[in-house]
C-alpha positions in Angstrom: 15.1 51.9 35.4 13.5 49.0 37.0 15.8 45.8 38.1 13.4 43.5 35.8 14.3 45.7 32.8 17.6 46.7 33.9 18.7 42.7 33.9 16.4 42.2 30.5 19.1 44.9 29.2 22.3 43.4 30.5 21.0 39.9 29.2 20.3 42.1 25.8 23.6 43.2 25.6 25.3 40.2 26.6 23.8 38.1 23.6 24.7 40.9 21.4 28.5 40.4 22.6 28.5 37.1 21.8 27.1 37.9 18.1 29.9 40.4 17.9 32.8 38.4 18.6 31.4 35.8 16.4 31.0 38.9 13.7 34.2 39.5 14.6 36.3 36.8 14.6 34.2 35.9 10.7 35.3 39.9 9.9 38.9 39.8 11.5 39.5 36.6 9.7 38.3 37.7 6.7 40.4 41.1 6.7 43.8 39.5 7.9 43.0 36.7 4.6 42.8 39.7 2.5 45.7 41.5 4.0 47.4 38.3 3.3 46.4 38.5 -0.4 47.6 41.9 -0.7 44.5 43.3 -1.1 45.3 46.2 1.3 43.8 47.9 3.8 40.5 49.7 2.4 39.3 46.3 0.1 40.1 44.2 3.1 38.0 46.4 5.5 34.8 46.2 3.4 35.0 42.5 2.8 35.5 41.6 6.5 32.3 44.1 7.3 30.5 42.7 4.3 31.3 39.0 5.5 29.8 39.5 9.1 26.8 41.7 7.9 24.1 39.4 7.0 25.1 36.9 10.1 25.0 39.8 12.3 21.1 40.9 11.3 20.2 37.4 11.2 21.5 36.5 14.8 20.4 39.9 16.7 17.1 40.1 14.8 16.2 37.1 15.8 18.3 36.2 19.0 19.4 39.1 20.9 16.5 41.5 20.0 13.9 38.9 19.4 12.5 40.9 16.9 9.1 40.0 15.9 7.3 42.6 13.3 8.7 41.4 10.4 11.3 42.9 7.9 7.9 45.2 6.5 8.6 47.6 9.3 11.5 49.3 8.7 13.8 47.4 10.2 16.3 46.7 7.3 16.5 50.4 6.6 17.4 51.3 10.1 19.9 48.4 10.3 21.5 49.5 7.4 21.3 53.4 8.6 23.1 51.9 11.9 25.6 49.9 9.6 26.6 53.4 7.4 27.2 55.1 11.1 29.2 52.6 13.1 30.9 51.9 9.8 31.9 55.8 8.8 33.5 55.8 12.5 35.8 52.7 12.0 36.5 53.7 8.7 37.3 57.5 9.9 39.5 55.6 12.5 41.4 53.7 9.8 42.1 56.6 7.7 43.4 58.7 10.6 45.8 55.9 11.6 46.7 55.6 8.0 47.2 59.1 7.9 49.5 59.2 11.1 51.6 56.3 8.7 50.2 53.2 10.3 49.5 51.2 7.3 48.1 47.7 6.4 48.5 47.2 10.4 46.1 44.7 12.0 45.8 46.6 15.1 44.2 49.4 13.3 41.5 47.5 12.4 41.1 46.2 16.1 40.3 49.4 17.6 37.9 50.5 14.8 36.4 47.8 15.3 35.8 48.3 19.2 34.4 51.5 18.1 32.2 49.6 15.5 30.6 47.2 18.0 30.0 50.0 20.4 28.1 52.5 18.3 26.0 49.5 16.2 25.1 48.2 19.4 23.4 51.3 20.8 22.0 52.2 17.7 20.9 48.9 17.6 19.1 48.5 21.0 17.8 52.2 20.8 17.0 53.0 17.2 16.9 49.5 15.2 15.3 47.3 17.1 12.6 49.2 18.4 8.9 49.3 17.8 7.0 51.9 16.1 4.7 52.2 19.2 5.8 55.2 20.8 4.1 53.6 23.8 6.3 50.5 23.4 9.4 52.3 23.5 11.0 52.6 26.9 12.8 56.0 28.5 15.9 55.3 27.0 14.8 54.9 23.5 14.8 56.9 21.0 11.8 57.7 18.7 11.9 56.2 15.5 9.4 58.5 13.8 11.7 61.5 13.5 14.3 58.4 11.8 11.7 57.1 9.8 10.3 60.5 8.3 14.2 61.5 7.6 16.2 59.1 7.3 16.9 60.4 3.6 19.0 63.6 5.1 20.7 61.4 7.7 21.7 58.9 4.9 23.4 62.0 2.8 25.0 63.3 5.8 26.4 60.0 6.2 27.7 60.3 2.9 28.9 63.6 2.7 31.1 63.0 6.0 32.2 59.6 4.2 33.0 61.5 1.0 35.0 64.4 2.6 37.0 61.2 4.5 38.2 59.9 1.7 38.7 62.9 -0.3 40.4 65.0 2.0 43.5 64.8 0.7 42.3 65.5 -3.3 44.5 66.8 -5.5 43.2 70.2 -7.1 43.9 71.7 -10.0 46.8 73.8 -11.2 44.3 76.9 -10.9 42.9 76.1 -7.3 46.7 75.9 -6.3 47.5 79.3 -7.9 44.3 80.7 -6.1 45.4 80.1 -3.0 48.8 80.8 -3.5 47.3 84.3 -4.2 45.0 84.3 -0.5 48.8 83.6 0.8 49.9 86.5 -1.0 47.5 88.8 0.2 47.3 87.9 3.8 51.5 88.8 3.3 50.4 92.1 2.0 50.3 92.0 -1.5 48.2 94.2 -3.9 46.1 92.1 -6.2 46.0 93.3 -10.2 49.2 95.4 -9.0 51.9 93.0 -7.3 50.2 89.9 -8.9 48.7 90.4 -12.7 45.7 87.7 -12.7 43.4 87.2 -15.5 40.5 86.7 -13.6 37.9 89.0 -11.1 39.2 89.1 -7.5 36.1 86.9 -5.7 37.4 83.9 -6.4 40.5 85.1 -4.7 39.2 87.1 -2.0 37.0 84.0 -1.2 40.1 81.7 -0.8 41.7 84.2 2.0 39.9 83.1 5.2 40.6 79.4 4.1 44.4 80.5 3.6 43.9 82.0 7.2 42.3 79.0 8.8 44.8 76.4 6.7 48.0 79.0 8.5 46.2 78.9 12.3 45.9 75.5 12.3 48.8 74.3 10.0 47.2 72.2 7.8 47.9 72.5 4.5 46.1 74.8 1.7 44.9 72.2 -0.4 43.1 70.3 2.6 41.7 73.7 3.7 40.2 74.4 0.4 38.8 70.8 0.2 37.2 71.1 3.5 35.4 74.8 2.8 34.2 73.3 -0.8 32.7 70.1 1.2 31.0 72.6 4.0 29.5 74.5 0.9 28.4 71.4 -0.8 26.8 70.7 2.8 25.4 73.8 2.8 23.8 73.6 -0.7 22.3 69.8 0.1 20.8 71.3 3.4 19.0 73.8 1.6 17.6 71.3 -1.0 16.5 69.5 1.6 14.8 71.9 3.5 12.9 72.9 -0.1 11.9 69.2 -0.9 11.3 68.6 2.8 7.2 68.1 2.0 8.2 65.7 -0.3 7.9 61.4 0.2 11.4 59.9 1.7 11.8 58.0 -1.2 11.5 61.0 -3.6 13.6 63.3 -1.5 16.4 60.3 -1.1 16.8 59.9 -4.9 16.9 63.9 -5.0 19.1 64.3 -2.4 21.9 60.9 -3.3 21.8 62.1 -7.2 22.7 66.0 -6.3 25.4 64.2 -3.7 27.1 62.3 -6.7 26.5 65.1 -9.3 28.6 67.7 -6.5 31.2 65.6 -5.4 31.4 62.1 -7.5 31.3 63.8 -11.2 33.4 67.4 -10.5 36.7 64.5 -9.2 38.9 65.7 -11.6 38.1 69.6 -11.3 37.2 69.8 -7.4 37.1 73.3 -6.3 37.6 74.9 -10.0 35.1 77.7 -10.4 32.6 76.0 -12.2 32.2 73.5 -9.5 31.3 76.3 -6.7 28.9 77.8 -9.2 27.5 74.5 -9.7 27.2 74.3 -6.1 25.2 77.1 -6.0 23.0 76.5 -8.7 21.6 73.2 -7.5 19.9 75.1 -4.6 19.0 78.0 -6.5 17.0 76.1 -9.3 15.2 74.2 -7.1 13.8 77.2 -5.2 13.0 78.7 -8.8 11.3 75.0 -9.4 9.3 75.3 -6.1 8.3 79.0 -6.8 7.7 78.1 -9.9 4.6 75.1 -8.4 3.4 78.0 -6.0 4.7 76.5 -3.4 5.9 78.7 0.3 9.0 79.0 1.4 10.8 80.6 4.1 12.3 83.7 3.4 15.5 82.8 5.4 16.2 80.0 3.5 15.8 81.7 0.3 17.7 84.7 1.4 20.6 81.8 2.0 19.9 80.3 -1.2 20.3 83.6 -3.0 23.4 84.2 -1.1 25.4 80.6 -2.0 23.9 81.2 -5.3 25.4 84.6 -5.8 28.8 83.3 -4.9 29.1 81.3 -7.6 27.3 83.4 -10.3 29.5 85.9 -9.5 32.6 84.1 -10.3 32.4 84.8 -14.1 30.1 87.0 -15.7 28.7 84.0 -17.8 27.5 82.3 -15.0 24.9 85.5 -14.6 23.0 83.4 -17.7 21.7 80.9 -15.5 19.5 83.6 -12.6 18.4 85.1 -16.1 17.0 82.5 -17.6 15.4 80.7 -14.4 13.7 84.2 -13.8 13.0 84.4 -17.4 11.2 81.1 -17.1 9.3 81.7 -13.7 8.2 85.3 -15.3 6.9 83.5 -18.1 4.9 80.9 -16.0 3.4 83.7 -13.4 3.0 86.5 -15.7 1.2 89.3 -13.9 1.7 87.5 -10.7 5.6 87.5 -11.0 7.1 89.0 -8.1 10.6 90.7 -8.9 11.5 91.3 -5.2 12.2 88.4 -3.5 14.6 87.3 -0.6 16.6 85.6 -3.3 16.5 88.4 -5.6 17.5 91.0 -3.3 20.2 88.8 -1.8 21.9 88.7 -5.3 21.5 92.3 -6.5 22.8 93.8 -3.4 25.3 91.4 -3.4 26.2 92.2 -7.0 26.3 96.2 -6.1 28.6 95.3 -3.1 31.1 93.1 -5.3 31.0 96.0 -7.9 31.6 98.5 -5.1 34.6 96.3 -3.5 36.6 96.0 -7.0 36.2 99.6 -7.5 37.7 100.5 -3.7 40.0 97.6 -3.5 40.7 96.3 -6.9 40.8 99.3 -9.0 43.6 97.8 -10.9 41.3 95.1 -12.4 39.7 97.9 -14.7 43.0 99.4 -15.4 45.3 97.2 -15.8 43.9 93.4 -16.6 41.0 94.6 -18.5 42.9 96.5 -21.3 45.6 93.8 -21.3 42.6 91.1 -21.4 41.0 92.4 -23.9 44.1 92.9 -26.3 46.3 89.9 -25.7 43.6 86.9 -24.9 42.7 84.8 -27.9 45.6 82.2 -27.6 43.4 79.5 -26.2 40.4 79.6 -28.0 39.7 76.7 -30.3 37.5 76.0 -33.4 33.6 75.6 -32.9 33.7 72.1 -34.4 36.4 71.1 -32.0 34.3 72.6 -29.4 31.5 70.1 -30.2 33.8 67.5 -31.0 34.3 66.4 -27.2 32.5 62.7 -25.7 30.6 65.4 -23.3 28.5 67.5 -25.7 27.6 63.9 -27.3 26.4 62.4 -24.0 24.6 66.4 -23.5 22.9 65.6 -26.7 21.5 61.9 -25.8 20.3 63.3 -22.4 18.3 66.0 -24.1 17.1 63.8 -26.3 16.0 61.2 -23.5 14.5 64.0 -21.2 12.8 65.3 -24.4 10.6 62.2 -24.5 10.5 61.5 -20.7 8.8 65.1 -21.0 5.3 63.2 -19.2 7.5 62.1 -16.2 9.4 65.8 -15.9 8.7 67.6 -12.9 9.4 71.5 -12.8 12.8 70.6 -11.3 13.1 69.1 -14.5 12.7 72.0 -16.1 14.7 74.0 -13.8 17.7 72.3 -14.0 17.5 71.8 -17.6 17.3 75.3 -17.9 20.2 75.7 -15.8 22.2 73.4 -17.8 21.2 75.3 -21.1 22.6 78.3 -19.3 26.1 76.6 -18.4 26.2 75.3 -21.8 25.7 78.8 -23.6 28.7 80.0 -21.1 30.7 76.9 -22.0 30.8 77.8 -26.0 31.1 81.7 -25.2 34.3 80.6 -23.8 35.2 79.0 -26.4 38.2 76.5 -24.5 36.4 73.4 -25.2 37.9 72.8 -21.5 36.5 70.1 -19.5 36.2 71.7 -16.4 33.9 74.6 -18.6 31.7 71.9 -19.4 31.0 70.3 -15.6 28.2 72.0 -14.8 26.3 70.9 -17.7 27.3 67.4 -17.5 25.9 67.3 -13.7 22.7 69.5 -14.4 21.5 67.0 -16.7 22.7 64.3 -14.7 20.4 65.6 -11.9 17.4 66.5 -14.2 17.2 62.9 -15.6 17.5 62.0 -11.7 14.3 63.9 -11.1 12.4 61.7 -13.7 12.6 58.8 -11.4 10.4 59.9 -8.8 7.3 59.8 -11.1 8.9 56.8 -13.4 6.6 54.2 -14.1 8.6 50.9 -14.3 5.9 48.8 -14.3 5.0 49.8 -17.4 6.9 47.3 -19.6 8.6 50.3 -21.2 11.9 48.6 -22.3 13.8 50.6 -24.4 12.3 54.1 -22.2 13.8 52.7 -19.3 17.0 51.9 -20.7 17.5 55.0 -22.0 17.0 56.8 -19.0 19.6 54.3 -17.0 22.1 54.9 -19.6 21.7 58.9 -19.2 22.3 58.3 -15.6 25.3 55.8 -16.1 26.9 57.9 -18.6 28.6 61.0 -16.7 28.9 59.2 -13.5 31.0 56.7 -15.7 32.9 59.8 -17.1 33.4 61.3 -13.7 35.5 58.3 -12.6 37.0 57.0 -15.6 38.4 60.9 -15.1 39.5 59.9 -12.0 41.2 62.9 -10.0 43.3 65.8 -11.6 46.7 65.2 -12.8 48.7 66.9 -14.6 50.1 65.7 -17.7 53.6 67.7 -17.3 53.9 66.7 -13.4 56.5 63.8 -14.1 58.3 65.5 -16.2 59.0 68.9 -14.4 59.0 66.8 -11.1 62.3 64.9 -12.6 63.8 68.4 -13.5 63.4 69.7 -10.3 64.1 66.7 -8.1 67.4 68.6 -7.0 65.5 71.7 -5.7 65.5 72.3 -1.8 62.0 73.3 -0.7 62.4 77.6 -0.6 64.3 77.5 -3.6 63.2 80.0 -6.2 62.5 78.5 -9.4 60.2 80.0 -12.6 59.2 78.9 -15.4 59.2 80.8 -19.2 55.9 79.1 -20.7 52.7 80.6 -22.1 50.4 77.5 -20.1 50.6 77.9 -16.3 49.7 74.0 -16.4 53.4 73.3 -17.8 54.6 74.6 -14.3 51.7 74.5 -11.8 50.7 73.0 -9.1 54.3 71.3 -9.4 56.2 74.4 -8.2 54.2 75.0 -5.3 53.9 71.1 -4.5 57.7 70.9 -4.0 57.6 74.0 -2.0 59.3 76.2 -4.0 59.4 80.0 -4.4 57.3 81.6 -7.4 58.9 84.9 -8.1 57.1 86.1 -10.9 54.0 88.2 -10.9 52.3 86.6 -13.8 51.0 83.1 -13.6 52.3 82.3 -17.1 52.9 84.2 -20.1 49.5 83.7 -21.9 49.9 87.3 -24.0 53.0 85.9 -25.4 50.5 83.6 -28.1 48.8 86.9 -29.4 52.3 88.7 -29.4 53.8 86.3 -31.8 50.8 85.4 -33.9 50.5 89.4 -34.3 54.4 89.7 -35.3 54.3 86.5 -37.8 50.9 87.7 -39.3 52.1 91.3 -39.9 56.1 91.2 -39.4 55.6 93.4 -36.7 53.8 94.5 -33.7 50.8 97.2 -33.0 51.8 100.0 -31.0 49.8 98.6 -28.5 51.0 95.3 -28.1 54.5 96.5 -28.7 54.3 98.2 -25.1 52.5 95.3 -23.8 55.7 93.4 -24.7 57.9 95.6 -23.2 55.9 96.1 -19.5 55.8 92.1 -19.8 59.5 91.9 -20.2 60.0 94.7 -17.9 58.2 93.6 -15.1 59.8 90.0 -15.6 63.5 91.3 -15.0 62.1 93.4 -11.8 60.8 90.2 -10.3 63.9 88.0 -11.4 66.1 90.4 -10.2 64.7 90.9 -6.9 64.4 87.3 -6.1 67.2 85.5 -8.1 66.0 82.1 -9.4 68.0 79.1 -8.8 66.6 77.4 -12.0 64.7 78.5 -14.9 62.6 76.5 -17.2 62.0 77.4 -21.1 59.2 75.8 -22.7 59.7 75.2 -26.1 56.0 75.5 -27.5 56.1 71.9 -29.7 52.7 71.4 -28.7 51.2 74.0 -29.2 49.5 75.8 -31.8 52.5 78.2 -32.5 55.6 75.3 -32.0 58.1 77.6 -33.8 57.8 80.3 -31.3 60.8 81.0 -28.9 59.9 82.4 -25.8 63.6 82.9 -24.6 64.4 85.2 -28.0 60.9 86.9 -27.1 63.2 87.9 -23.6 66.2 88.2 -24.5 65.2 91.3 -26.9 65.3 93.5 -23.5 69.3 94.3 -22.4 68.6 93.9 -18.9 66.9 90.2 -19.6 69.5 89.2 -22.1 72.4 90.9 -19.1 70.6 88.9 -16.2 70.2 85.5 -18.2 73.7 85.7 -19.0 74.4 84.6 -15.2 72.7 81.3 -15.8 74.1 78.2 -18.1 72.4 75.5 -19.5 71.4 72.0 -17.6 69.7 69.7 -19.6 66.5 69.6 -21.7 64.1 66.9 -21.2 61.0 66.7 -23.6 59.6 70.6 -24.7 61.6 71.9 -21.5 65.2 73.4 -21.4 66.3 74.1 -17.5 69.1 76.2 -16.7 70.8 76.9 -13.7 72.2 79.9 -12.2 75.8 80.0 -12.4 77.3 83.4 -11.0 75.1 86.1 -8.7 74.6 89.7 -9.3 73.4 93.1 -7.5 70.3 93.0 -6.6 68.4 96.3 -6.9 67.2 97.8 -3.1 64.9 95.8 -0.9 62.2 98.6 -1.3 61.9 97.9 -4.2 61.1 94.3 -4.0 57.9 92.6 -2.6 58.4 89.6 -0.3 57.3 86.1 -1.7 55.4 84.2 1.0 
């Protein structure tokens, strides 16, 4: 670099420093004022930077870098990208200090501002205020050609990183906490479907084993590890989606990637990391692949194989989800007819993966077929609700409304719109086949219909003055987002009451709940660091046992044998790891409010003897707690498993 250019660089840096000083004074002043008014770290930080952003652009463009080509050259877009990057680093620093316990501390913001200023200058000098002509770019500058073409991908990448930083400690549901608990037991040597009796096929739990191993290796919580793993999966899915739509215009890519990001992160907030969420992540890339094949466009075999892998993992989590690739394949077959090729990279990966998974279950978890499948077939129907109840949900009304709007906008629909709608229809069938009406079962349908609506936007003619149609389209986009935001993060309604009953239990204390619903005790038992001694997640089978006995006056031989087995297993578990506290659920809000679960277990003499060592502690709502009052002889250690 010449002396003259070096001097110009120094002069420019000084001018940027002056502007930065002005921005710092203005922004930091707004932050301090906001903190003084009690707005908290995040709002104060956003307010400060928003106040200085416009001032900084005007001064830097006109004075620091003497920019003359005008705003039409893309400088505003590049300036916004530079700000997002620099501010993301600042926000990461802010959140890191908060994690260390430095909350609402002005020095925290000062460190973030310094990092923000350095990064923003480098981006401004080397990327933002750089002429588009490569001959005008110095050796020290960055060509803006790549960024000008790939700003949607860069923006979504920034969005993923920012979302992870904000949500890395997001609470996850009781099912996900149980998933990670099982993974910990498996790492400790427990046998699934033998030492742990779980309804669902093993893939979800096997997938959690490496995540749990990483959590233990790095000393982080299982929740933090699974959230990071899911965000990695989201990033992979969006990367593959970006590869598939790489030949589309930047604005189209931006709309599709941004809507996919919202569908995979914002809409599932209350059900983060659930099986439906993971299947949704794999489905987005897979349906985009099938849509591209429908259009007859070229596809890299490596991308197709990767999409088959991530999609296959999601579709294998529940047998209902296989409807998604099946319906998409039928649509492709109908379109291509004789040109249809069944053997493609993604279908080969799906087929080989299905064969390997089936073989793995037979080899490593045969008890799923010999123990759990018969048990489920005999006694798992206590959670189903009538069809009208499943339909009378707010999200079902949104589905119908969205489908009507998509039909009205079919002239602007692309193959991606159709593929998204078909995948949503497959998940909708899965929702009704499961028959429970639970919101997380509906998640993929809502998210994919939202994405299908977003795919209409690139082709939509906003200048045609179709006010009503435009309004309907906007409502379809806003409705699921509003529902997702309004649902908030996962919150267990029983948490406050159960936590109050467990308040005197120190970490490591053994505690159990006699209940038919796992959410009556989970994730509270794990969050409190307590030991769960039972091989059962909850006694879900008791709903059917009670209904059968109430209707017929007695249990069938098959159900009677199951009842005796459950009682015996419970006695074995509690004898090996005696609970300090036992919570008993009275079933009052359920379909069987007069079911006495404690009486059910007391029909076993060994349980009655064991329970005699417990005394009534207190009642709170639907729960009655009992505490251990005396010890009893434990079985030999060789007959008991260790709870990790």
